[in-house]
C-alpha positions in Angstrom: 19.3 -17.4 -5.0 20.5 -14.9 -2.5 19.3 -15.8 1.0 17.8 -12.9 2.9 17.0 -12.5 6.6 13.6 -12.1 8.3 10.5 -14.2 8.2 10.0 -13.6 4.5 13.7 -13.7 3.6 14.0 -17.5 3.2 12.2 -18.8 0.1 9.9 -21.8 0.6 12.1 -23.6 -2.0 15.2 -23.2 0.3 13.3 -24.3 3.4 12.0 -27.5 1.7 14.9 -28.5 -0.4 16.1 -31.1 2.0 12.9 -33.1 1.0 14.2 -33.2 -2.5 17.6 -34.5 -1.1 15.7 -37.2 0.6 13.5 -37.9 -2.4 16.7 -38.3 -4.7 18.5 -40.5 -2.1 15.4 -42.7 -1.8 14.9 -43.2 -5.5 18.6 -43.8 -6.0 18.9 -46.4 -3.2 15.7 -48.2 -4.5 17.2 -48.2 -8.0 20.5 -49.7 -6.9 18.6 -52.4 -4.9 16.5 -53.3 -8.0 19.5 -53.4 -10.2 21.6 -55.6 -7.9 18.7 -57.8 -6.9 17.3 -58.6 -10.4 17.8 -62.1 -11.9 19.0 -61.0 -15.3 21.5 -60.2 -16.8 24.4 -61.6 -15.0 26.0 -60.2 -11.9 29.1 -58.7 -13.6 26.8 -56.6 -15.7 24.6 -55.7 -12.7 27.7 -54.7 -10.8 28.9 -52.5 -13.7 25.5 -50.8 -13.9 25.4 -50.3 -10.1 28.9 -48.7 -10.2 27.8 -46.2 -12.8 24.7 -45.4 -10.6 27.0 -44.7 -7.6 28.7 -42.0 -9.6 25.4 -40.1 -9.8 25.6 -39.4 -6.1 28.9 -37.3 -6.0 27.7 -35.7 -9.3 24.5 -34.6 -7.7 26.1 -33.3 -4.6 28.9 -31.5 -6.3 27.2 -30.2 -9.4 23.4 -30.8 -9.2 22.4 -29.5 -5.9 24.0 -26.0 -6.3 22.2 -25.8 -9.6 18.9 -26.9 -8.3 19.2 -24.3 -5.4 19.5 -21.6 -8.0 16.3 -22.8 -9.7 18.1 -22.9 -13.1 19.2 -19.3 -13.2 22.7 -20.5 -14.2 21.6 -22.1 -17.5 25.0 -23.2 -18.7 25.7 -24.9 -15.4 22.3 -26.5 -15.5 22.8 -27.9 -18.9 26.2 -29.3 -18.0 24.7 -31.0 -14.9 21.8 -32.6 -16.7 24.0 -33.7 -19.6 26.3 -35.5 -17.2 23.5 -37.1 -15.2 22.0 -38.3 -18.4 25.3 -39.8 -19.6 25.8 -41.6 -16.2 22.2 -42.9 -16.3 22.0 -44.2 -20.0 24.6 -47.0 -19.9 23.1 -48.7 -16.8 19.6 -48.0 -18.2 20.6 -49.9 -21.3 22.3 -52.7 -19.5 19.7 -53.3 -16.8 15.9 -52.5 -17.4 15.3 -51.9 -13.7 17.7 -48.8 -13.9 14.8 -46.8 -15.4 13.4 -46.4 -12.0 16.0 -43.6 -11.6 14.1 -41.6 -14.2 11.7 -40.7 -11.4 14.5 -38.6 -9.8 16.0 -37.3 -12.9 12.8 -36.1 -14.7 11.8 -33.5 -12.0 15.4 -32.1 -12.1 15.2 -31.5 -15.8 12.1 -29.2 -15.3 13.6 -27.6 -12.2 16.8 -26.4 -14.0 16.0 -26.1 -17.8 13.5 -24.3 -19.9 10.5 -26.3 -21.0 11.6 -27.2 -24.6 15.1 -28.2 -23.4 13.7 -30.1 -20.4 11.3 -32.0 -22.7 14.2 -33.0 -25.0 16.2 -34.3 -22.0 13.1 -36.1 -20.6 12.5 -37.7 -23.9 16.0 -39.1 -24.0 15.8 -40.4 -20.4 12.5 -42.2 -21.1 13.0 -43.6 -24.5 16.8 -44.0 -25.2 17.2 -46.7 -22.4 14.2 -48.8 -23.8 15.6 -48.5 -27.4 19.1 -49.5 -26.3 17.9 -52.3 -24.0 15.8 -53.8 -26.8 18.7 -53.7 -29.3 21.4 -55.0 -26.9 19.5 -57.9 -25.5 17.5 -60.7 -27.1 14.1 -59.6 -25.8 10.8 -60.9 -26.7 8.3 -58.7 -28.8 5.8 -58.8 -25.9 8.4 -57.4 -23.4 9.5 -54.8 -26.0 5.9 -53.7 -26.4 5.1 -53.4 -22.7 8.3 -51.5 -21.9 7.6 -49.2 -24.8 4.1 -48.5 -23.7 5.4 -47.9 -20.2 8.1 -45.4 -21.6 5.4 -43.5 -23.6 3.0 -43.2 -20.7 5.9 -42.1 -18.4 6.8 -39.5 -21.0 3.3 -38.2 -21.2 3.2 -38.0 -17.4 6.6 -36.3 -17.4 5.3 -33.7 -19.8 2.2 -33.0 -17.8 4.0 -33.1 -14.5 6.8 -30.8 -15.9 4.4 -28.2 -17.2 2.6 -28.1 -13.9 5.9 -27.9 -12.0 7.2 -25.0 -14.1 3.9 -23.1 -13.7 4.0 -23.6 -9.9 7.6 -22.4 -9.9 6.9 -19.4 -12.0 4.0 -18.5 -9.7 6.2 -19.0 -6.6 8.8 -16.7 -8.1 6.1 -14.1 -9.0 4.8 -14.1 -5.4 8.4 -13.9 -4.1 8.9 -10.9 -6.3 5.6 -9.3 -5.3 6.5 -9.8 -1.6 9.8 -8.2 -2.2 8.2 -5.2 -3.9 5.7 -5.0 -1.1 8.5 -4.9 1.6 10.4 -2.3 -0.5 7.2 -0.2 -0.8 6.6 -0.5 3.0 10.1 0.7 3.6 9.6 3.6 1.1 6.3 4.5 2.8 8.0 4.4 6.2 10.8 6.6 5.0 8.4 9.1 3.4 6.2 9.1 6.5 9.3 9.9 8.6 10.3 12.6 6.2 6.8 14.0 6.3 6.7 13.9 9.9 10.1 15.6 10.2 8.9 18.3 7.7 5.7 18.8 9.6 7.7 19.1 12.9 10.0 21.7 11.4 7.0 23.7 10.1 5.4 23.6 13.5 8.7 24.7 15.2 9.0 27.5 12.6 5.5 28.7 13.6 6.2 28.4 17.2 9.4 30.4 17.0 7.9 32.9 14.8 4.9 33.4 17.1 7.0 33.6 20.3 10.7 34.1 20.1 10.9 36.0 16.9 8.3 38.5 18.0 9.9 38.9 21.4 13.3 39.6 19.8 11.6 42.2 17.5 10.0 43.8 20.5 13.4 44.0 22.3 14.9 45.6 19.1 12.2 48.2 19.0 12.6 49.0 22.7 16.4 49.3 22.3 15.8 51.8 19.5 13.3 53.7 21.8 15.8 53.8 24.6 18.6 55.0 22.4 16.4 57.9 21.3 15.3 58.8 24.9 18.6 58.6 26.8 19.4 62.3 26.1 16.0 63.9 26.8 13.6 61.6 28.6 15.4 59.3 31.1 12.2 58.2 33.0 10.7 57.0 29.8 13.9 55.3 28.9 13.9 53.5 32.2 10.3 52.3 31.6 11.3 50.9 28.3 14.2 49.2 29.9 11.8 47.5 32.3 9.7 46.5 29.3 12.9 45.0 27.7 13.6 42.9 30.8 10.0 41.7 31.0 10.1 40.7 27.3 13.4 38.9 27.7 12.0 36.9 30.6 8.8 36.1 28.6 11.0 34.9 25.7 13.0 32.8 28.2 9.8 31.2 29.5 8.6 30.6 26.0 11.9 29.1 25.0 11.7 26.6 28.0 8.1 25.7 27.1 9.1 25.2 23.5 11.9 22.8 24.4 9.8 20.9 27.0 6.9 20.6 24.6 4.5 22.1 27.2 1.9 24.7 27.0 2.9 28.4 26.2 4.1 30.5 29.0 1.0 32.6 29.2 -1.2 29.5 29.4 0.8 27.8 32.0 -1.5 27.4 34.9 -3.9 30.0 33.6 -7.2 30.1 31.6 -7.4 31.4 28.1 -9.0 34.6 29.2 -6.2 35.3 31.8 -3.5 34.5 29.1 -5.1 37.0 26.7 -5.2 39.6 29.3 -1.4 39.1 29.9 -0.7 39.2 26.3 -2.8 42.3 25.6 -1.3 44.1 28.6 2.2 43.9 27.1 1.0 45.4 23.8 -1.2 48.1 25.5 -4.5 46.6 24.1 -7.8 46.2 25.7 -9.6 42.8 26.2 -13.3 42.1 26.1 -14.7 38.7 26.9 -18.3 37.8 26.0 -20.3 34.6 26.5 -19.7 32.0 29.2 -16.2 30.7 29.5 -15.7 26.9 29.7 -12.8 24.6 29.7 -11.4 23.8 26.2 -8.9 21.4 24.8 -5.3 22.7 25.2 -4.8 22.7 21.4 -7.7 25.1 20.8 -6.5 27.4 23.4 -2.9 27.4 21.9 -4.3 28.3 18.4 -6.4 31.1 20.0 -3.4 32.5 21.9 -1.1 32.2 19.0 -3.5 33.9 16.6 -3.9 36.8 19.1 -0.1 37.0 19.4 0.4 37.2 15.6 -2.3 39.8 15.2 -0.9 42.1 18.0 2.6 41.7 16.7 1.4 42.8 13.3 -0.3 45.9 14.9 3.0 46.9 16.6 5.0 46.4 13.3 2.6 47.8 10.7 -0.2 49.9 12.3 1.9 52.8 13.5 2.7 54.1 17.0 -0.7 56.0 17.3 -2.9 53.0 16.4 -4.9 51.3 19.2 -5.8 47.6 19.4 -8.7 45.7 21.0 -8.9 42.0 21.6 -12.4 40.4 21.6 -12.8 36.8 23.0 -16.3 35.3 22.5 -17.6 32.0 23.8 -20.7 30.7 21.9 -22.5 27.4 21.4 -20.0 25.1 19.8 -17.5 27.8 18.9 -14.8 30.1 20.1 -13.9 33.3 18.4 -10.9 35.6 18.9 -10.9 38.9 17.1 -8.1 41.6 17.2 -9.1 45.0 15.8 -6.7 47.9 15.2 -7.2 51.4 14.2 -4.1 51.4 11.9 -4.0 52.5 8.2 -5.0 49.0 7.0 -4.0 47.4 3.8 -5.3 45.6 0.7 -5.8 41.9 1.7 -5.8 40.8 -2.0 -2.4 42.4 -2.7 0.5 40.0 -3.0 2.2 39.5 0.4 4.8 37.2 1.9 3.7 37.4 5.6 4.7 34.0 7.0 2.8 34.8 10.2 -0.6 35.1 8.6 0.0 31.9 6.5 1.0 30.1 9.8 -2.1 31.4 11.4 -4.4 30.1 8.8 -2.6 26.8 8.9 -2.9 26.5 12.7 -6.7 27.2 12.6 -7.2 24.7 9.8 -5.4 21.9 11.6 -8.2 22.1 14.4 -11.0 22.5 11.9 -11.3 26.2 12.3 -10.7 29.4 10.1 -8.7 32.5 10.2 -9.6 35.6 8.2 -8.1 39.1 7.7 -10.6 42.0 6.9 -8.9 45.2 6.1 -8.8 48.1 3.7 -6.6 51.1 3.2 -7.5 53.7 5.8 -10.0 51.4 7.5 -7.9 49.5 10.1 -7.6 45.7 10.3 -9.4 42.9 11.9 -8.0 39.4 12.4 -10.6 36.8 13.4 -9.9 33.3 14.4 -13.0 31.1 14.6 -12.7 27.8 16.1 -15.1 24.8 16.9 -15.2 24.4 20.7 -16.9 21.5 22.4 -19.6 22.1 25.0 -18.5 21.6 28.7 -19.8 22.7 32.1 -19.9 26.4 32.3 -17.7 28.4 34.7 -18.3 32.1 35.5 -16.0 34.7 34.0 -14.4 36.6 36.8 -12.5 39.8 36.4 -8.9 39.0 35.6 -6.0 41.0 37.1 -3.2 41.0 34.5 0.0 39.3 35.9 2.2 40.9 33.3 3.3 44.5 33.3 0.5 47.0 32.6 1.4 49.6 30.1 -0.7 52.7 30.2 0.2 53.6 26.6 1.5 51.9 23.5 5.3 51.6 23.1 6.4 53.9 20.6 9.5 53.7 18.6 
């Protein structure tokens, strides 16, 4: 049996085996005392029997104990040990009847190390053979032979019952040990899978954050670079304005990157309300903002989802709606709900058509994580409306004050 570490690693059998050592030593010592102290036969025979019993001790220590520690898994070694122990026990058992006390130590070992049928065969020899040999060797009265035979049969019957119970207990103990090992392995597997799932969820979250912030900012910078390249020859003032927008976008991306690494709120929401953040965002995209209802403090997670949904929708307007399209952001506070809608006047598209837009999938995932929904209403030639509907807890109302955008105000949409 391999010894493991930890509170479950040491089998109960290993922890209590010293009790079996003490039991064996006690029975052996009592047997030697009875053999040497009996009145018959003569002392030379008793000394010879005692000498053979002494040999059982090194045999037990050298061969028996290691076999018993493995609970009989090494079957050949177990048979060798039991055979040797029986051979050392039988001669003194035949010579001196008191030697049969040693059977109380040998019988349990047979059931500990051998299969049931082989154990019963060995136990039968241990209980019956000494009585038969003793009766044949010495001139024993019929009455003594009868009583000793009855005692041997009763001992054999008890040994059979005790052995069956012992084997069942050992099998049950092994089954429980196996179940505990399987449970520990399952817990380790669950912990590993949980860690993998957590890492996957974190990678997905980071992908959404990067897509909604840094990727969109870099896309804007590339579009502005293309616009500046086209304007340098004939419209320097417009090129300078676009260069300013590039610098503002780069600063915004830097702030978003720092917030992403620090795990804090998005740059637009840092120290500002959701309405203020949407005004900042809309100003960078040349969109209008309309706030209805009574604003109230909301959990940061809900505000982040609303802001990211607006970011994704406005980024799609810039990429897909065309340079002449206009956009409008509507923020509505209602009882138990918050709604953000972004409407554009672009060419629209068929929402049922196959698409591979990571941003829209991420938007729906974000909304679902907080118990909300994200829908896209569009049709060819009819523009597009992206609506994020979120459950919002009630809180003390605060008045909605006119918001002065802190970002650069662009009088017209950036064209590329």
